[in-house]
N, C-alpha and C positions, 0 to 999 in steps of 0.2 A: 907298420901298416895296420896292425890291430888297434893301436892307439888312435890313429887317424880315423879308422872306421868307427871306433867307439864315439869319437867326438862328433863325427858327421851324424851318427844315429841320434845322439842327444839333441843336436840342432834341429833335425827333422822332427823329432818328437815334440820339441817346444813349438815348432811351427804349426804342427797339427793341432796342438792344444789351443794355440791362439786362434787358429781358424775356427775351431769348434766353438770357442767362446764368442767369437765375432758372429758366427752363424746363429748361435743361441740368442745373443743380444738382439740381432736383426729380427729373428722370429718373434721375440718378446715384444719388441717395439712395434712390429707389424700387427700383432694381436691386439695390443693396447690401442693402436691408432684407430682400430675399428670400433672401439668402445667410446661412449660419450665422455667428454672431459669432466673430471670430478671438480666440484667447486673448491676454490682455494680458501681454507679456513682463515678468518680474520681479514679477508679482502674488503676494503672500504667500498661503499656504494656511492656513486656520484648522482645526486638527484636534481642537479641544476637543469639538465635537459628536460626532464619531466615537468619541472616547475615552469620553465620558459614556454613549453607547449600548452600547458593547462591554464595558466593565469589569464591570458586574454579571453578565454572562453567562459570564465566564471563571472557571474553578474551579481550585483546587489539588488534585492527586491524590497521595496517599501510598500507595505499593505496599509491602506488608509480606510478607516471606517468613520464615515461622517456622523455628525451629531444627529440624533433622531429623537422624536417624541414617542415615548413608550408608556403603556398603562401598566402600573404595578399595584400589587395588593399590599397594604400596610396596616399595621395595628392601629386601631382608633385611639385617639387621644381624647378622653372625655371632656377636658376643659376646652380644647379648641373646637371640638364638635359642638359643644353647647353654645359657645359664643358665635360660631359661624352658622349654625343651623339648629337652634335649641329645640325645635319640635320635629326634626327629622323629615322636613318637607322635601329635601333634595337628595334623596337616595341614601339615607343613613338609617335603615330600619332598626338598628340596635339603640338609637337615641343616645349615643355616647356611653353605652354600658360595656365597653371593652370589646366590641366587635371588630370587624375588618372593613377597611375602605379601599376603593380603587381610586388611585390618583394618577395623573399624567405627569411624567417627569421627562426632562430632556437629558439624554445621555451625552457625555462629553465626547469630543472628537478623539479617536484612538488611532495609534499607529504602532505597527510592529514590523520587524525586518527579518530577512533571511537571505538565502542565496539561491542561485539557479545556474544551470549549465546550458550554453548554446549548443544545440545538436545539429543545426543546419544553417547554411549561410543566409537563408531567407528569413531567419528570425524565430524559429521554433526553440523553446526553452523548456527544459524539464526541471521541476522542483518538487517539493513536498506539498501534499494537499493542505497540511496544517499551516504552511507559509502563506497561502493565498485564500484560505477559507474565510468567508464573510466579508471579503474586500469590496468596498465601493469604488476604490481606485487602486491601480497597481502601477508603480513607477519603477522602471528598470534602469539601473546605472551600469554602464559597461566599464571595463578596466581602464579605458581612456577617458572616463568621466562623461561620456555622452549619455544623455537621458532620453528615455522613450516611455510612452504610455503602453501598457500591455493589456491584452484581453485574454480571458480564460477560454481555451478550446475545449477542455474537459478535465475532470478531476475524479479520482477514485479513492474513497476513504479506506477501502479494504486493504489496499497496498500502500496508502499514504503517498500517492504520486499524483502530480498534476502536470498538464501540458498547457503552457501559455505561449502567446505570440506577440512579437513586436514587428512593426513595419520597417523593415530594413533590407539591405542587400549587401552582398560581399562581406558578411559578418564573419568573425573568427569562430569556426565550429570545431568542436573536439572530435578526435577519432574515437570510435567506440570498439572496445575489445569484448571478447566473450568471457564473462566472469567465471564460467565453468572451468576455464583453464588456470585460474588462480591456484596457487599452492600455499598451504599454511607455512608461515615463515618468510614468505615473499615480501619484499619492501614495497610500500605504497605511501603516497602523500595525500593529505586531505587539504583541499583548497576551498576557501569560503570567506565569510565576513563575520567572525565571532565578535560579539559585543560591539558591532558596527566598526570594528577594525578591519577595513577593507583590504582585499588582496593578501590574505594571510595564508601561509603554507605551513603545515606541520607534517612530520614524518613518523612512520612506525612500520610495523609488519602486519600481515594478516594473521590474526590470533586464532581464528576459528572460522568455519564455514557452516552454512545451513543451520544457523542458530535461531531458535524460536524463543520469544519472550512473552507472548500473550498480549502484546500491545496493539497489534493490527489483526485483521481477519486472515490475511495471507502473509506469511513470514518465512523467509529463508535468509536471514541477515548474514552479511560478512562482518565479522567482529575484528576490530583493529585497535591497536594501542596508540595510533596517531591521535593527537589531541583534538577532540570535537567538543565545542561549546555552543551555547545559545547563539544563534546567528549563523552557525555552520549548516543548519538544516537546509537541504536542497542543493548543497555544494557538491563538489566532485571528489570522488575517491579515485586516484589515478595510479597506474603502474609505472615502472621505471622508464617505460617507453613513451610516457605522456598520454596514454590512452585511458579513456574512462572505463572503469570496472564497476563502479557503484555510485549511488546517490546517497550522500550522508543524511541520515534520518534522525538519529537520536543518540543520547548518551545514557550510560547507566551510572547513577550517582545518588548518594544519600543527601548531598548538599546542593544539588542543582548545577554544580560545576564539574568540570572534567576530573575524573578519579581513576583514569586508566582504562576505561572501557568505552568504545564508540562503536556504532553499528550503521551499516550502509545497506541499501537495497541493491541487490546485484543487477547488472545490466541484462542478465538472462531473463529477469522478470520485467525490467523497465522497457525493453524493446517491444515486448508483446503488448503491454499497457499503452504505450505511445501509439503503436500501430492501430489498436482498437479504437482509441479516442479519436484518431484522425478519420478512420473509416466509418465508425458507427456512432460516435459521440458518447459511448459507454463501453465498459470493458465486458467482453464476452467470456464469461467465467464457466468453465466446465466442471461439473461436480461428479466425483466418483461415488458419492453417497455413503460415506462412512464417517464416524467420529472415532478418533484413536489417539495413540500416544506412542512414544518410544518404548520398545520392549523393556529396556533397562529401567525406565521410569515406572512402568507397570509392575515389574517384579519388586522394585524397591518399595513401592506403595503397599504391596501385599505383605512384605516383611514388616513394615512399620505397623501394620494392623495385626501383627502376631499371627498371621496366617501362614500356612505351609507354602514354601517357595514353589511356584508353579513351574512345571517343566514344559516349555513351549517348543523345545527342539532347537532353539537358537537363542542367543543373547543380543542379536541384532535384528533390525526391521521395525515395522509398525504394527503394534497390537491393535486389532479391530475391537473397539469397545462397544460400538453400536453400528447397526446397518439400517439405513433409511429405507422404509417401505417404498417400493416402486422405483428405487434408484438403480444406477448402473451396477453397483456391486451386488445388490439383492438379486437382480435379474441374472447375474452371472453365477449366483449360488454361494457367494461369500457369506460367512456367518460370524457372529460374535465369538471371539476367542481365536480366530484365524490370525496369522501373521503375514503381512505383505513383505516380501523380500526382494522383489525386483519389478520394474515396469519397463516394458519394451527391451528387456535384456539388460537394463541398467540397474546395478545393485542398489538397493535401498537399505540403509542402515539406521536411519532415524526419520522422524516425521518431517523435519525441515527439508530433507531431500525429496520426499514425496511431494511436498508443497511446491518446491521449485519445478518439478516435472509437470505437475498439474497446472501451474500458472501459465505454461506455454501452450496449453490445449484450449480448444474451442468446442462448444456443443456440437455433437455429430461426429467428432473424431473418435477413432477406434484405438484402444491401447490393449496390450497384452500384459496381464497381471500374473506374476508368479507368487504363490503364497503357500504357507503351510497350514494344512487342516488336519488336526490331531497328529501333528509332526510329519505328516505325509505331504510331499511336494506336489503341488498342482499348478496348472497353467490354464487361464481362461482369457478369451478376448471379449472385451466389453465395449459398448458404445456409450460415450459420455453424454450427459444431459445438462441442461441449464438449471438454474435454481427453481424454475417453474415446472420442471419435470418433463420437458420435451427437448428436441434437438434443434429448435429454430434459433435464428439469430435474434437476440433481444435488442430492441431499440427503444429509446426513451420517447414516451408520448408527450404531447404538449396539450394546451387547453383546447385545441381544435377538436381533439377526440371527444370532448364532452358535448360539442355542438350547442353551446349556450354562450350568452353574453352576461357579464356581471358588472356590478358597481358597488362601491362601499356604501353602507347604509348612511342615511342623512341624520343630522341632529334631530330632526322632527320624528323620524322613525325610531330613533333611540328613546326619545321621550315618550312616544305613544306606546311602544311595546316594552318599555322598561328594560332595555338591553344596552350594552355599552360597545358592542362591536358586531360585525357580520358583513356578509356579501349578499346583495339581492340579485336573484336571477331575473334579469330584465328581458331576456328573449330566449326561447327554446327552439332550436332547429333540429334537423336530423342528427342524431348522435347518441352517445351513451346516456346523457341526462334524459332525453326523451324516452329511450328504451326502458329506463328505470322508473319513469313516471314522475320525475321532478317537474313541478309546474312553474310557470312564470309567476313571479311575485314571491316565491319562497325565499326565505333568508337563511343562508348557510352560516352556521356558527362554529361548528366543529367538523373536521374531517380526520378520520382515524385518531380521534381523541385529541387532536391538536387545534387550539383556537385559531380561527381564520379572521385576520384583520385587514388583509390586503389581497389584491389579485395576484401579486407576486408570490405570496405565501401559498395560495392555492396552486399556482403553476409549479412551484417547487415540489409540493406534495404529489402532484400528478406525475411529475417526472420520476421522482424516487420510487413511488409505488409501482409504476409501470414496469420497472425492472426487478421488483422484489419477488419473493417466493409466492406471495399472495397478492396479485395485482387487482385489488378491490378497494374502492373508496367507501368507507362507512360514514355516511353523512347524517349529522343531526342539526336541526335548526327550528325555525318557527314560521308559521303561516302568517299572512297579514292580519288574520283574526286573533292572533295570539296563541293559537293552538300549536303544540310542539309536533314536529314531524321527523321521521327517520327513513332513510333511503339507503339501499345497497346498490352501488354503481360499479359493475365489473368493467375493467379497462380492456379486457381481452375476451375473445369468444371461448 
């Protein structure tokens, strides 16, 4: 009986041990089931789905600049000057003694190409500003080889983005993701038309985020090692789900060709620019009113100058190097030497992150800034302003704001007044010109130091100046009597 009892005891003990192990394993599995699945090292990534989704939405853009007659200044040739005009009767006051001459030349027809991304089924396309800048004609070719003429809805040099449109319906449009959700190391593909090799896909990972290079006014680039070359500009940077996360903008290379570094404008910035261009025709840019740099960059610069390493209380954030008088930061009490560490509760570790946050704001918006002042943490709420120092929506003005009519000077006027270009004011109505005292008959030759040879040039200057920090036209020209004249024409009250 003792032997049997001993045997039974051993069996029961083993059973209890197995039950305990089973219970422990079940508990372990249950705990781990509640945790996110860890990525499998070495697992291959299939990018075919992303390519199939993105390719139909990426277009080829041909920028055509037509031949034009332009006036250029060239060095005088004493022999040709002598034989063509030996006594200087025809506008060569130096008489062939090595002066300069103005000659008219015809520029050749020029063409360049890039890429774009269809973002709506009715034909809105996002691309880079430098792809469409200066175009007389834009031709868009879709993935199925259909061609369309495009018009520019708006462009923004500061972010290097442009919005164009073709007349179409039921076009393939890409889904847009939030680029803020991207992670470093995540797989992406670049889709575009490098070297006119249409429908090209390259793959890589997100190498860095919020990168600043000093190429544009507003920068918070996605850096990728997906190959980007000339012609890729304006194309799509796409995640593995086939969603747009950035607009390919530039490459970093000493040779002009791909060398491992490409940069894209994140959709977090693109969405705001597109929305503003549609609504207002120009980007509503909110200014915090500081100049600054990464804390790490500032400290490294101090070291390079053999100065004592500053103790700012942190190695992350944005060092405030300058505060604009009357700006939002100045009114909130920020000073030179402060360090911005968060905006609206979002941690800021470098300047590119602050840029990305500000790119989504408009004048009049309020933000909460957390910063260190003498290493002491402080928080202030500020109201953002536009570049002109107020909270109003900025809209581009056109020639109507001047209240005048113009025409290019005639050959007879050029000869009588010894001028080679200008616009004559042929009528003055109610408007900015009348308020400034510009009379009928006055010939405008320069506006803001830029020579004016056409009405289109004047219109472009009015538009760009109306949204600038100082919306004023500084006009120089000549009266019909030959007397020079100067006028200041404010475009806003």
